C-alpha positions as CSV (number, residue, x, y, z in Angstrom):
1,M,62.6,-24.9,-8.9
2,K,61.2,-23.2,-12.0
3,A,62.8,-19.9,-13.0
4,A,62.6,-17.6,-16.1
5,R,66.2,-17.2,-17.2
6,F,67.7,-14.5,-19.3
7,Y,70.5,-15.5,-21.7
8,K,70.5,-12.9,-24.5
9,A,68.6,-9.8,-25.5
10,N,65.9,-10.3,-28.1
11,E,65.6,-14.0,-27.3
12,P,62.8,-15.5,-25.2
13,L,63.5,-16.1,-21.5
14,K,64.0,-19.8,-20.9
15,L,61.8,-21.4,-18.3
16,E,64.2,-23.8,-16.6
17,D,64.4,-26.1,-13.5
18,I,67.4,-24.9,-11.5
19,P,68.6,-25.9,-8.0
20,Q,66.7,-24.2,-5.2
21,P,69.2,-22.1,-3.2
22,K,69.8,-22.6,0.5
23,P,69.9,-19.5,2.7
24,G,73.3,-18.8,4.3
25,P,74.0,-16.8,7.5
26,G,71.8,-13.7,7.6
27,E,69.7,-14.8,4.6
28,A,66.1,-15.8,4.0
29,L,64.5,-17.9,1.3
30,V,61.2,-16.5,0.0
31,A,58.6,-18.6,-1.7
32,V,57.5,-16.1,-4.4
33,H,53.7,-15.8,-4.9
34,A,53.6,-12.7,-7.1
35,A,56.2,-10.8,-9.2
36,G,55.6,-7.6,-11.1
37,L,56.8,-7.0,-14.7
38,C,58.6,-3.7,-15.1
39,G,59.9,-1.6,-17.9
40,T,63.4,-2.5,-16.7
41,D,62.7,-6.2,-17.5
42,L,61.6,-5.1,-21.0
43,H,64.8,-3.0,-21.5
44,I,66.9,-6.1,-20.5
45,A,65.1,-8.9,-22.3
46,L,63.8,-7.3,-25.5
47,E,65.9,-4.2,-26.0
48,G,69.3,-5.0,-24.5
49,T,69.7,-1.4,-23.3
50,I,70.3,-2.4,-19.7
51,P,73.1,-4.9,-19.1
52,T,73.0,-7.6,-16.5
53,A,75.9,-8.5,-14.3
54,Y,76.0,-12.0,-15.7
55,Q,74.1,-14.5,-17.9
56,P,72.1,-16.6,-17.4
57,I,70.3,-14.6,-14.7
58,T,66.8,-14.8,-13.3
59,L,65.0,-11.4,-14.0
60,G,62.5,-9.7,-11.8
61,H,62.7,-7.2,-8.9
62,E,59.1,-6.8,-7.7
63,A,58.4,-9.7,-5.3
64,A,55.9,-10.7,-2.7
65,G,55.6,-14.1,-1.0
66,V,56.2,-15.9,2.3
67,V,59.4,-16.7,4.2
68,A,60.1,-20.4,3.4
69,E,63.4,-20.8,5.2
70,I,65.9,-18.7,7.3
71,G,69.6,-18.9,7.6
72,A,71.8,-18.9,10.7
73,G,71.6,-15.7,12.8
74,V,68.3,-14.5,11.5
75,T,66.1,-13.7,14.5
76,D,63.6,-11.1,13.2
77,W,61.7,-13.5,10.9
78,K,59.8,-16.7,11.1
79,V,58.9,-19.2,8.4
80,G,55.4,-18.5,7.0
81,E,55.5,-14.7,7.4
82,R,54.1,-12.7,4.5
83,V,56.7,-10.4,3.0
84,V,57.7,-8.1,0.2
85,V,61.3,-7.7,-0.9
86,F,63.1,-4.4,-1.0
87,P,64.8,-4.9,-4.4
88,N,68.1,-3.1,-3.7
89,I,70.5,-5.5,-2.0
90,A,72.4,-2.7,-0.1
91,C,75.5,-3.2,2.0
92,G,74.1,-1.6,5.1
93,E,77.5,-0.1,5.9
94,C,78.3,2.8,3.5
95,Y,77.3,6.4,4.2
96,A,74.3,6.1,2.0
97,C,73.0,3.1,3.8
98,V,73.7,4.5,7.3
99,S,71.7,7.6,6.4
100,G,68.8,5.5,5.2
101,R,69.3,6.2,1.5
102,E,69.8,2.6,0.4
103,A,69.1,3.4,-3.3
104,L,72.4,5.2,-3.4
105,C,74.4,2.4,-1.8
106,L,78.0,2.2,-3.2
107,K,77.9,-1.6,-3.4
108,S,74.2,-2.1,-4.2
109,R,73.0,-5.0,-6.3
110,I,69.5,-4.8,-7.9
111,L,67.5,-8.0,-8.0
112,G,67.1,-9.3,-11.5
113,V,70.0,-7.1,-12.8
114,Q,73.0,-7.8,-10.6
115,A,71.5,-10.8,-8.7
116,D,69.0,-13.5,-9.4
117,G,65.6,-12.1,-9.2
118,A,61.9,-12.8,-8.6
119,F,60.7,-14.6,-11.8
120,A,61.1,-17.9,-10.0
121,E,59.4,-20.1,-7.4
122,S,62.0,-19.1,-4.8
123,L,64.2,-16.1,-4.1
124,I,67.1,-15.8,-1.7
125,V,68.0,-12.4,-0.2
126,P,69.6,-10.9,2.9
127,A,66.9,-11.0,5.6
128,R,67.4,-7.3,6.2
129,M,65.8,-6.7,2.7
130,L,62.4,-8.2,3.8
131,V,59.5,-6.0,4.7
132,R,56.3,-7.3,6.4
133,L,53.2,-7.5,4.3
134,P,49.9,-7.3,6.2
135,E,47.2,-9.9,5.6
136,T,44.9,-7.2,4.2
137,I,47.2,-6.6,1.2
138,P,47.1,-9.2,-1.6
139,F,50.4,-10.6,-2.9
140,E,49.8,-9.1,-6.3
141,I,49.4,-5.6,-4.8
142,G,52.3,-6.1,-2.5
143,A,54.5,-6.9,-5.5
144,I,53.9,-3.7,-7.3
145,L,54.3,-1.6,-4.1
146,T,58.0,-2.6,-4.3
147,D,58.7,-0.5,-7.4
148,A,55.9,0.8,-9.5
149,V,54.3,2.6,-6.6
150,S,57.4,3.3,-4.4
151,T,59.5,4.8,-7.2
152,A,56.8,7.2,-8.1
153,Y,56.3,8.0,-4.4
154,H,60.0,8.8,-3.9
155,A,59.9,11.0,-7.0
156,V,56.8,13.0,-6.1
157,V,57.0,13.2,-2.4
158,C,60.7,13.0,-1.5
159,R,62.5,14.5,-4.6
160,G,59.8,16.7,-6.0
161,S,58.4,17.8,-2.6
162,V,55.0,18.4,-4.3
163,Q,52.7,20.7,-2.3
164,R,49.0,21.2,-2.3
165,G,47.8,23.5,-5.2
166,E,50.9,23.1,-7.3
167,A,50.6,22.6,-11.1
168,I,52.2,19.3,-12.0
169,V,53.0,17.6,-15.3
170,V,53.7,13.9,-15.6
171,I,55.4,12.9,-18.8
172,G,55.2,9.2,-19.5
173,C,52.2,7.5,-17.9
174,G,53.1,3.8,-17.9
175,G,53.4,1.6,-14.9
176,V,55.5,4.1,-12.8
177,G,54.2,7.4,-14.3
178,H,50.7,6.3,-13.7
179,H,51.4,6.2,-10.0
180,G,53.2,9.5,-10.3
181,V,49.8,10.9,-11.3
182,M,48.2,9.2,-8.3
183,W,50.7,10.5,-5.8
184,A,50.5,14.1,-7.2
185,K,46.7,14.0,-6.7
186,Q,47.1,12.4,-3.2
187,R,49.3,15.4,-2.3
188,G,46.7,17.8,-3.4
189,A,48.4,19.1,-6.6
190,A,46.1,20.9,-9.1
191,P,46.0,20.8,-11.9
192,V,47.7,17.5,-12.7
193,I,48.5,17.2,-16.4
194,A,49.3,13.8,-17.9
195,V,51.4,13.6,-21.1
196,D,51.8,10.4,-23.2
197,V,51.8,9.2,-26.8
198,S,49.5,6.3,-25.8
199,E,45.8,7.0,-25.6
200,G,45.4,4.0,-23.4
201,A,47.9,5.3,-20.9
202,L,46.2,8.7,-20.9
203,R,42.8,7.0,-20.2
204,Q,44.4,5.2,-17.3
205,A,46.0,8.5,-16.1
206,Q,42.5,10.0,-16.0
207,E,41.5,7.0,-13.8
208,A,44.4,7.8,-11.5
209,G,43.2,11.4,-11.2
210,A,44.7,13.5,-14.0
211,D,42.8,16.7,-14.6
212,Y,44.0,17.0,-18.2
213,T,45.7,14.7,-20.7
214,L,47.9,15.7,-23.6
215,N,49.2,13.6,-26.5
216,P,52.3,15.3,-27.9
217,V,51.6,13.7,-31.3
218,N,48.6,16.0,-31.5
219,A,49.6,19.0,-29.4
220,D,52.6,21.1,-28.4
221,A,52.9,19.9,-24.8
222,P,54.7,22.9,-23.3
223,K,52.4,25.4,-25.1
224,A,49.3,23.4,-23.9
225,V,50.6,23.2,-20.3
226,R,51.0,27.0,-20.3
227,A,47.5,27.4,-21.6
228,L,46.2,25.2,-18.8
229,T,48.1,27.2,-16.2
230,D,47.1,30.7,-17.1
231,G,50.3,31.2,-19.1
232,A,52.7,30.5,-16.1
233,G,53.7,26.9,-16.7
234,A,54.1,24.0,-14.2
235,D,55.6,24.2,-10.8
236,C,57.0,20.7,-11.2
237,A,57.3,18.3,-14.2
238,F,58.1,14.6,-13.8
239,E,59.9,12.7,-16.6
240,F,59.2,8.9,-16.5
241,V,60.5,8.0,-20.0
242,G,64.3,8.2,-20.0
243,R,64.9,10.1,-23.2
244,A,66.6,13.4,-23.9
245,E,63.6,14.7,-25.8
246,T,61.2,14.2,-23.0
247,V,63.6,15.8,-20.4
248,T,63.7,18.8,-22.7
249,T,59.9,18.8,-22.8
250,A,59.8,18.7,-19.0
251,L,62.0,21.7,-18.7
252,K,60.0,23.6,-21.3
253,C,56.8,23.0,-19.3
254,L,58.1,24.8,-16.2
255,K,57.3,28.2,-14.9
256,R,60.1,30.4,-13.6
257,G,61.5,28.8,-10.5
258,G,60.1,25.4,-11.5
259,R,61.7,22.0,-11.0
260,A,62.0,19.0,-13.3
261,I,62.4,15.6,-11.7
262,V,63.9,12.9,-14.0
263,V,63.0,9.4,-13.1
264,G,63.4,7.7,-16.5
265,V,66.8,6.0,-17.2
266,G,68.4,5.8,-20.6
267,Q,71.7,6.2,-22.5
268,E,71.0,9.5,-24.2
269,R,72.9,12.7,-23.2
270,V,70.7,15.5,-21.9
271,T,71.5,19.1,-22.9
272,L,70.6,22.0,-20.6
273,P,68.9,25.1,-21.9
274,P,71.3,28.1,-22.5
275,L,72.6,29.1,-19.1
276,Q,71.1,32.5,-19.3
277,A,67.6,30.9,-19.5
278,F,68.3,28.1,-17.1
279,V,69.9,30.2,-14.4
280,G,67.9,33.3,-15.2
281,S,64.7,31.3,-14.6
282,E,66.2,29.6,-11.6
283,L,65.1,26.2,-12.8
284,A,66.0,22.9,-11.1
285,L,66.8,19.6,-12.7
286,I,66.7,16.8,-10.2
287,G,67.4,13.1,-10.5
288,S,65.2,10.5,-8.7
289,L,66.6,7.0,-8.3
290,G,64.3,4.3,-7.2
291,F,63.3,4.6,-3.5
292,H,64.5,3.9,0.0
293,R,63.3,1.2,2.3
294,A,61.6,3.8,4.5
295,D,59.5,4.8,1.5
296,L,58.3,1.2,1.0
297,E,57.5,0.8,4.7
298,K,55.5,4.1,4.6
299,I,53.6,3.0,1.5
300,I,52.7,-0.4,3.0
301,D,51.3,1.4,6.1
302,M,49.3,3.7,3.9
303,A,47.9,0.9,1.8
304,A,47.0,-1.1,5.0
305,A,45.2,1.9,6.4
306,G,43.2,2.6,3.3
307,E,44.9,5.9,2.6
308,I,45.8,4.8,-0.9
309,N,44.1,2.3,-3.2
310,V,46.1,0.7,-6.0
311,S,43.8,-2.3,-6.5
312,G,43.1,-1.0,-10.1
313,S,46.8,-0.9,-10.9
314,V,47.2,-4.6,-11.5
315,T,45.5,-4.8,-14.8
316,E,46.7,-8.3,-15.8
317,T,47.8,-11.4,-14.0
318,T,49.5,-14.3,-15.9
319,P,51.3,-17.5,-15.0
320,L,55.1,-17.6,-14.9
321,E,54.9,-20.0,-17.8
322,E,53.5,-17.2,-20.0
323,I,56.1,-14.5,-19.2
324,N,57.4,-14.1,-22.8
325,A,53.9,-13.4,-24.2
326,A,53.4,-10.9,-21.4
327,L,56.7,-9.1,-22.2
328,R,55.7,-8.9,-25.9
329,R,52.3,-7.3,-24.9
330,M,54.2,-4.8,-22.8
331,A,56.5,-3.9,-25.7
332,E,53.6,-3.5,-28.1
333,R,51.7,-1.4,-25.5
334,K,48.5,-3.3,-26.4
335,G,45.4,-2.6,-24.3
336,E,45.5,-0.3,-21.3
337,A,47.7,-2.2,-18.9
338,V,49.2,-0.4,-15.9
339,R,51.0,-3.3,-14.3
340,T,51.2,-7.0,-15.2
341,V,51.9,-9.4,-12.4
342,L,53.1,-13.0,-12.6
343,R,51.3,-15.5,-10.5
344,I,53.7,-18.1,-9.1
345,E,52.3,-21.3,-7.6
346,N,54.0,-22.3,-4.3
């Protein structure tokens, strides 16, 4: 089967023919039809800031396709069923898994980071990682539901607990932050203020429902947020970048009693404000890691029922063979892409 293999950062992925795996007990082989490109793939392939468990490895963690083969003991799935893949291979036994918080599994392996991923014609996973995809949802949309949409949902709904009428700031409006804007509007937040250095990303954030957009190159974001909220500041600020500077910006945007939700992942160390200000204003700094299987199931149900529409989020589709060019376009932030999805022929 064809697979895009990662060997070393800053080198092109190699499109190779590798043996197609056979599912063992409890596993399923998925014929991949669509796979989303994520910032994580960019950090691995071009920046080298996220290490993989081994090399070469097949990248990619946003997958949709059909069940091609099942292993012994798998009774819940049949060959030919349409599926998406929950990208966190969780153990199913630790306290996190038992409580339904698979993203916090003590033994988790992320597709495309600690296990071979979705940039291939076939993908093998434990069958318990599969989630049914209704016929009404295209594979391209199904793929981005498995991270870009779900990670934002988990941050806004589960960790941020955004309520109707709250003032919200979204810092970083790329593939995941874009959907942070969408979910904040879906929850009835007002105003929703989008912050990004890319004018293209800000235009896309407006399409997703942002009431105001701010470019920190041209404006002091915390000061502008206060001006837009009658001097109070935001109830909740979401950081989708993964840098110390933008976490600090998120905290500065908050009103007294506000909360900052950090979704971006990076290596920089974050410094809290002086404790007199942090504690005295009763601020909250909350991490949000990925999402749980129940989040993904809920989102698929909402998409199937027409309660959300992310059809405009897939702004580019490209063949697997052109993955390196697509990654370069992502790195250069050319155009106004929200999510690029690989089309994989099967």
